[in-house]
LUMRO-440075 format. One line per field, with one value per residue (C-alpha): residue in one letter; x, y, z. Coordinates in Angstrom, 2 decimals. Example, Ala and Ser with C-alpha at 12.3 -4.5 7.8 and 13.67 -1.06 7.14 Angstrom:
! LUMRO-440075
residu <- A|S
X <- 12.30|13.67
Y <- -4.50|-1.06
Z <- 7.80|7.14
***
This chain:
! LUMRO-440075
residu <- M|P|N|T|P|T|I|P|E|T|I|T|V|H|L|G|A|P|S|A|Q|A|Q|N|V|T|V|P|F|I|D|Y|V|M|N|V|A|S|S|E|I|Y|P|T|W|P|E|N|A|L|R|A|N|M|Y|A|Q|I|S|F|A|L|N|R|I|Y|T|Q|Y|Y|R|S|R|G|Y|D|F|D|I|T|N|S|T|A|I|D|Q|S|F|V|N|G|R|D|I|F|D|N|I|R|E|I|A|G|E|I|F|N|S|Y|I|R|R|Q|G|S|V|E|P|L|F|A|A|Y|C|D|G|V|E|V|S|C|D|G|L|S|Q|W|G|S|V|E|L|A|N|R|G|L|T|P|Y|E|I|L|T|T|Y|F|G|N|D|I|D|I|V|T|D|V|P|V|Q|G|I|D|V|R|V|P|E|F|P|L|R|V|G|S|V|G|D|D|V|R|T|V|Q|I|R|L|N|R|I|S|Q|N|Y|P|A|I|P|K|I|V|Q|T|D|G|I|F|V|E|D|T|E|A|A|V|R|A|F|Q|E|I|F|N|L|T|P|D|G|V|V|G|R|A|T|W|F|A|I|Q|A|I|Y|A|G|V|K|R|L|N|E|L|D|S|E|G|I|R|L|E|E|I|T|K|Q|Y|P|Q|L|L|Q|L|G|S|Q|G|P|G|V|R|S|L|Q|Y|Y|L|S|F|L|S|N|Y|Y|N|T|I|P|A|V|D|I|D|G|S|F|G|E|G|T|R|A|A|V|V|D|L|Q|N|T|F|G|L|V|P|D|G|I|V|G|P|A|T|W|E|A|M|Y|R|A|Y|L|G|I|V|G|T|V|P|E|D|F|T|V|S|G|A|I|P|F|P|G|V|V|L|R|Q|G|S|D|S|V|S|V|R|I|L|Q|E|Y|L|N|R|I|S|E|T|Y|P|T|I|P|P|V|T|P|T|G|Y|F|G|A|R|T|E|Q|S|V|R|A|F|Q|Q|E|F|G|L|E|A|T|G|V|V|D|A|L|L|W|T|A|I|A|D|L|Y|S|D|L|L|A|S|D|N|V|R|D|G|Q|Y|P|G|F|A|V|G|E|A
X <- 3.01|3.01|-0.04|-0.89|0.68|3.55|5.71|9.09|12.25|13.63|12.46|14.53|13.88|14.90|15.96|14.32|11.71|11.50|13.50|15.97|19.61|19.57|20.78|18.88|18.98|17.77|16.60|14.64|10.94|10.32|13.02|11.30|7.99|9.60|11.39|8.28|6.19|8.87|9.08|5.36|3.62|4.25|5.11|3.03|-0.22|-2.71|-1.67|-4.80|-4.03|-0.43|-1.59|-4.19|-1.62|0.97|-1.52|-2.10|1.65|2.36|-0.50|0.61|4.14|2.94|0.65|3.67|5.53|2.64|1.68|5.37|4.48|8.06|9.76|7.18|8.22|11.87|13.08|15.30|13.53|10.22|9.26|10.59|10.85|9.20|6.23|4.54|3.84|4.97|5.78|8.58|11.69|14.75|17.76|19.59|17.11|16.47|13.43|11.03|10.75|6.96|6.99|9.56|7.36|4.20|6.04|7.27|3.65|1.97|4.61|3.31|-0.28|-2.06|-5.46|-7.46|-10.93|-13.25|-13.33|-9.92|-6.45|-4.11|-3.00|-5.17|-3.58|-4.20|-3.65|-3.35|-2.44|-1.99|-5.56|-4.55|-2.29|-3.33|-6.72|-7.27|-9.77|-7.85|-6.91|-6.45|-3.50|-4.63|-8.20|-7.17|-5.89|-9.28|-11.01|-8.59|-9.24|-12.93|-12.16|-12.27|-10.18|-7.58|-10.02|-12.84|-10.55|-9.62|-13.24|-14.08|-11.79|-11.67|-15.19|-16.70|-15.71|-12.10|-10.25|-6.95|-4.99|-2.58|0.28|1.20|4.22|7.58|9.68|11.92|10.50|9.23|9.95|7.71|9.11|8.56|11.73|11.23|9.38|5.73|4.66|2.27|2.57|3.30|1.03|0.75|-0.27|1.92|0.02|-3.29|-2.13|-1.34|-4.71|-6.73|-4.89|-5.05|-8.81|-9.23|-6.96|-8.99|-11.99|-10.03|-8.21|-10.78|-8.24|-6.93|-9.01|-10.60|-9.03|-11.71|-10.65|-8.33|-7.21|-3.43|-3.05|-1.23|-2.87|-3.34|-5.97|-3.60|-0.83|-3.12|-3.96|-0.29|0.62|-2.12|-0.98|2.61|1.59|-0.46|2.33|5.25|6.82|8.23|5.04|6.28|3.43|5.90|5.74|9.30|10.48|9.56|6.07|5.46|6.22|4.29|1.21|1.57|1.87|-1.10|-3.22|-2.52|-3.45|-6.80|-7.72|-6.63|-4.67|-2.56|-5.60|-7.89|-10.92|-9.15|-11.23|-9.45|-8.04|-10.28|-8.88|-10.01|-7.85|-4.67|-5.53|-2.97|-4.28|-1.06|1.53|4.87|6.84|6.24|8.05|7.84|4.26|2.67|-0.52|-2.74|-2.81|0.45|2.24|0.59|1.79|5.29|5.23|4.01|6.94|9.45|8.16|8.18|11.74|12.86|12.41|15.10|17.43|18.77|19.66|15.99|13.82|10.12|7.71|4.14|1.65|-0.43|-0.48|1.47|4.97|6.68|10.27|10.27|9.23|11.73|14.56|13.55|13.51|17.03|18.16|16.57|18.24|21.62|21.00|20.39|23.00|20.58|20.82|19.75|17.41|14.48|12.18|10.48|10.58|10.49|14.04|13.53|10.12|11.45|14.36|12.10|9.42|11.86|13.44|9.98|9.11|12.40|11.46|7.77|8.62|10.32|7.15|5.61|1.94|1.21|2.28|-1.37|-2.22|-0.65|-1.04|-1.59|1.03|2.31|0.91|1.96|3.26|0.60|-2.57|-5.63|-8.83|-11.40|-9.53|-6.80|-6.29|-3.69|-2.94|-2.94|-6.59|-7.47|-5.76|-7.60|-10.88|-10.08|-9.36|-12.65|-14.56|-13.24|-14.00|-17.53|-18.26|-17.87|-19.03|-22.17|-22.33|-19.31|-20.52|-18.44|-17.01|-15.91|-12.08|-11.40|-8.41|-10.25|-11.21|-14.67|-17.71|-18.55|-15.06|-15.20|-18.54|-16.99|-14.00|-16.26|-18.34|-15.19|-14.21|-17.66|-17.76|-14.54|-15.08|-12.69|-13.18|-15.15|-12.94|-13.13|-9.36|-6.93|-3.68|-0.95|-2.81|-6.15|-4.46|-2.77|-6.06|-7.78|-4.82|-4.48|-8.15|-7.93|-4.94|-6.80|-9.83|-7.63|-5.92|-9.30|-10.23|-7.22|-7.68|-4.63|-4.79|-6.25|-7.38|-10.95|-12.72|-15.07|-18.18|-19.29|-18.35|-21.46|-23.54|-25.55
Y <- 0.97|-2.78|-4.47|-6.60|-6.33|-8.63|-8.87|-7.23|-9.11|-5.91|-2.46|0.72|2.83|6.48|7.08|10.47|12.76|12.60|15.79|15.26|14.42|10.91|7.42|4.93|1.28|-1.62|-4.66|-7.85|-7.09|-9.72|-8.10|-4.74|-6.24|-7.71|-4.44|-2.26|-4.63|-4.78|-0.96|-0.17|-2.71|-4.70|-8.42|-9.14|-8.18|-10.96|-12.76|-11.74|-8.09|-8.59|-10.20|-7.51|-4.77|-6.54|-6.98|-3.22|-2.48|-4.77|-3.32|0.24|-0.46|-2.29|0.62|2.93|0.53|-0.33|3.30|4.30|7.09|8.28|7.03|8.77|12.00|11.53|9.94|6.86|5.03|3.29|4.52|6.61|5.86|9.15|8.23|11.50|10.11|6.48|3.90|3.35|1.50|1.37|0.28|-2.60|-3.14|-6.51|-8.51|-10.22|-13.98|-14.14|-11.22|-13.09|-16.18|-14.31|-12.33|-15.55|-16.66|-13.46|-11.18|-12.14|-11.06|-7.72|-6.03|-4.74|-3.39|-5.82|-4.91|-3.18|-4.59|-2.18|-2.83|-0.79|2.31|0.84|3.91|3.35|5.14|4.25|5.20|6.83|9.79|10.06|9.26|8.59|7.17|3.92|1.14|1.90|-0.14|-0.19|-0.61|-3.76|-5.18|-4.71|-6.37|-9.30|-9.76|-9.99|-12.90|-11.18|-12.71|-10.63|-10.25|-9.16|-6.62|-5.22|-4.98|-3.06|-0.27|-0.57|-1.83|-5.13|-4.72|-5.84|-9.04|-10.39|-11.59|-14.39|-16.30|-13.36|-14.07|-12.63|-10.92|-7.92|-4.42|-3.40|0.30|0.52|2.62|1.69|0.48|3.04|6.39|6.14|8.25|8.24|4.76|2.98|0.07|-2.01|-2.25|0.69|2.91|1.62|2.39|5.98|6.36|5.04|7.24|10.40|9.94|9.64|12.62|14.67|14.48|16.70|18.63|19.18|20.96|17.48|16.21|12.79|9.89|8.27|4.67|3.33|0.46|0.67|2.35|5.70|8.01|11.74|12.05|10.35|12.70|15.72|14.48|13.92|17.43|19.01|17.05|18.14|21.78|21.71|20.10|22.09|19.30|19.61|19.55|17.19|14.67|11.88|9.82|9.51|8.74|12.13|12.21|8.53|9.09|12.36|10.59|7.89|10.48|12.61|9.51|8.22|11.65|12.01|8.40|8.93|5.68|6.80|7.48|5.24|6.18|5.30|5.26|2.01|0.43|-2.10|-5.26|-4.27|-1.15|-3.20|-6.35|-6.98|-7.02|-7.35|-10.16|-8.92|-11.28|-12.87|-16.16|-19.66|-20.85|-17.38|-16.81|-13.92|-10.39|-9.38|-12.14|-11.11|-7.54|-8.81|-10.91|-7.91|-5.77|-8.56|-9.08|-5.37|-4.92|-7.93|-5.72|-3.35|-5.60|-8.66|-10.11|-10.33|-12.96|-12.58|-14.78|-15.96|-13.65|-16.33|-15.23|-18.28|-17.86|-20.93|-21.82|-19.69|-16.59|-17.36|-17.66|-14.33|-12.68|-14.00|-12.55|-9.20|-9.20|-9.91|-7.14|-4.57|-5.78|-7.29|-10.52|-13.17|-15.16|-15.31|-13.69|-10.38|-8.19|-4.37|-3.85|-6.03|-4.55|-1.00|-1.61|-3.22|-0.54|2.37|0.83|0.53|4.15|5.29|3.69|4.63|8.16|8.69|7.93|11.24|11.84|12.50|8.92|8.13|9.65|6.71|4.02|3.29|4.22|1.67|1.47|4.73|2.86|4.20|2.28|4.36|4.35|6.72|9.78|9.67|12.97|12.99|13.05|9.24|9.30|11.57|9.18|6.24|8.11|8.73|5.04|4.06|6.57|5.06|1.55|2.58|3.41|-0.28|-1.73|0.23|-1.59|0.51|4.05|7.00|9.56|13.16|13.21|15.53|13.72|13.04|9.47|9.81|7.58|7.68|6.63|3.80|2.74|2.66|0.66|-1.85|-2.18|-2.96|-5.60|-7.17|-7.09|-9.10|-11.45|-9.77|-9.13|-5.88|-3.99|-0.57|-0.28|0.00|-1.85|-2.74|-5.70|-3.93|-0.88|-3.17|-4.88|-1.51|-0.07|-3.12|-3.03|0.72|0.18|-2.51|-0.26|2.68|0.58|-0.36|3.33|4.29|3.33|3.69|4.99|2.30|0.11|-1.24|0.60|-2.29|-0.86|0.18|3.76|5.91|3.71|5.55
Z <- 8.79|8.23|6.73|9.77|13.22|14.12|17.21|16.55|17.42|18.97|20.02|20.21|23.31|23.67|27.28|27.66|26.18|22.36|21.71|24.57|23.88|25.29|24.55|22.41|23.45|21.33|23.25|22.47|22.60|25.27|27.45|26.99|28.14|31.26|32.03|31.70|33.80|36.49|36.46|36.32|38.57|41.74|41.46|44.58|42.85|41.94|38.77|36.86|37.57|36.42|33.20|32.50|33.01|30.86|28.00|28.15|28.24|25.28|23.25|24.04|22.77|19.67|18.82|18.82|16.53|14.22|13.61|13.34|15.72|16.22|13.06|10.83|12.60|11.74|14.99|14.99|17.80|18.44|21.91|24.80|28.50|29.40|31.59|30.65|27.16|27.09|29.75|32.23|31.09|33.35|31.37|33.04|35.86|37.56|36.45|38.86|38.37|38.09|35.62|33.52|33.46|32.47|29.79|28.23|27.84|26.58|25.02|21.55|22.30|22.12|22.51|19.57|18.94|17.20|13.52|13.67|13.13|14.89|18.48|20.83|22.30|25.75|27.90|31.63|34.87|38.53|39.39|42.68|42.05|38.40|36.84|33.16|30.68|30.39|32.77|36.46|37.72|41.35|40.23|38.36|41.64|43.26|40.29|40.36|44.08|43.21|40.88|37.47|34.69|32.79|29.88|32.18|33.84|30.43|29.26|32.43|31.28|27.49|26.70|25.66|22.00|22.45|21.61|22.86|19.83|20.73|19.08|16.87|14.60|15.66|13.01|12.43|12.61|9.18|8.70|5.66|2.85|-0.80|-2.49|-5.27|-5.21|-6.21|-9.20|-12.14|-13.66|-10.38|-9.51|-6.34|-2.72|-1.66|-4.11|-2.73|0.81|-0.20|-1.93|1.02|3.47|1.37|0.89|4.65|5.31|2.83|5.17|7.56|4.83|2.06|-0.16|-0.97|-3.92|-3.71|-5.59|-7.74|-7.15|-4.45|-6.67|-6.44|-9.85|-9.67|-12.20|-12.40|-9.68|-7.23|-8.31|-7.74|-4.23|-3.44|-4.65|-2.56|0.51|-0.07|-0.42|2.79|4.81|3.34|1.31|-2.20|-4.34|-7.04|-6.90|-6.13|-2.95|-1.71|1.80|3.32|1.80|2.68|6.36|6.42|5.07|7.75|10.53|9.41|8.75|12.25|13.59|11.84|12.66|16.31|16.13|19.08|21.26|23.25|21.11|17.87|14.71|13.88|10.74|9.02|7.49|4.00|4.24|4.44|2.49|-0.23|-3.79|-5.76|-5.67|-4.37|-6.61|-10.01|-10.40|-11.82|-11.40|-11.10|-13.10|-14.07|-15.48|-13.78|-15.66|-18.93|-18.46|-17.72|-20.89|-22.91|-21.72|-22.35|-25.88|-26.60|-25.33|-27.40|-30.48|-29.17|-27.13|-28.94|-25.53|-24.48|-26.23|-26.98|-25.01|-25.43|-23.72|-22.05|-18.39|-17.24|-15.78|-17.23|-18.02|-21.17|-19.23|-16.49|-19.04|-20.60|-17.15|-16.47|-19.81|-18.95|-15.55|-17.13|-19.66|-16.91|-14.44|-11.93|-9.95|-12.52|-10.28|-12.70|-10.10|-10.82|-7.73|-7.49|-8.82|-11.91|-12.64|-12.24|-14.63|-17.23|-16.90|-17.14|-20.25|-21.79|-20.97|-22.46|-25.76|-26.02|-24.91|-28.27|-30.24|-31.43|-30.77|-34.44|-35.17|-34.52|-37.93|-39.77|-37.13|-33.44|-30.87|-28.33|-24.80|-23.08|-20.03|-17.65|-16.88|-17.75|-15.69|-14.26|-13.02|-15.68|-17.47|-20.24|-23.95|-23.84|-22.75|-25.67|-28.09|-26.50|-26.96|-30.63|-31.12|-29.46|-31.58|-34.82|-33.55|-32.57|-36.22|-37.04|-33.73|-32.69|-29.33|-28.32|-27.59|-28.85|-26.43|-26.66|-26.96|-24.01|-22.55|-19.29|-18.44|-16.96|-16.61|-20.34|-21.35|-18.82|-20.30|-23.78|-22.54|-20.79|-23.96|-25.96|-23.43|-23.52|-27.33|-27.54|-24.61|-22.18|-18.47|-18.26|-15.79|-17.44|-16.92|-19.83|-19.21|-21.69|-23.16|-23.55|-25.07|-27.58|-28.46|-28.98|-30.89|-33.15|-34.08|-34.67|-36.98|-38.92|-39.37|-40.32|-42.96|-44.41|-44.61|-46.68|-50.35|-52.56|-56.15|-58.39|-55.47|-55.48|-52.62|-51.82|-53.45|-56.94|-57.72|-57.90|-55.55|-52.93
***
């Protein structure tokens, strides 16, 4: 589902029950709003009742779109016209003039619970032949005749903890699927979305292990949670989040959060706030740029078409030129902007090279960054090697505590990593990315070199001294 709700330019309506063989029609969203209102309510009702009902109808439809209720289940439409589960839509019907005017004013508004971001599943019924927990259409007429405003009518049925969000941007429907499958080594907001949702799903399905940190870094604990989810819901248990697994996670998450019910648990803003830039380009700053520069400089040792760059965290003209050269090398559009396709090509090339470095290379020197960020929850040979490096460093720097080289990145390993960062004036994140790995590995190599005394070389102390 998208990060924050927007008004779609169009909506696709299935003219029948979900599983029925029926036509799909795609219409402008504002036309859909006018059609539903003209089909569901009477134009002679008081204007405040019309507006209250239309807010509910808009919010209902946007909830279906935002939660990808049908698309996450494999359907190619956003909503049906079955009044048993959705709302009435009569293809090609005439629109009442006053409905058209109101729709033009409020079609880009919706209801939400205070503290949540998703459009409220604003259920409603006629209130005469059918009763429900949501808005009563005929009851809204009575309230409007008593002088209640649209908002007051809505709070009567949905509670006082609702807001009407207005002037929402209009844009195309975002059928959210990551551009590339998510797997160990992936980093970004899509990974964080998966982690947050799997942790919530695990409350209902405790066989899914908890992910230690929902930080957008795909390590082994995230892979284990994905595998368990896939096994429970009969998907290929490969630990990779492709299209099928992505949509399955969205559907189950919406189910356990009751996002398609009036008493929805709600989605908080912090659950969808972006933490990673989508693009790196001229003028970008920060750790993402430093990682990019590290990969470029590393690849420059193997591709004479890619120049090395300064690793300074600033995306200047030199970095842009190197990105263009990398894009030309891998047959990408040479725009100098690092989006998912450029990052994926660069990252896969890096993995292809470091994957040829044998583990026992660590006996004579430090191995390059393994290509996967390490943090609490990581469990791999790379973690064991990191622990061995830290243990050797701790012999010279006693402020850095040693750890048992188990291969699991737990609290003690994080403590040791943070101590290293503090010792050398780095931000104490406890997370080992490419640059921190290189700093640790370089120091380890220097200390290892000082340990190895060649024949005839002065060892640094008088022979025979205690």
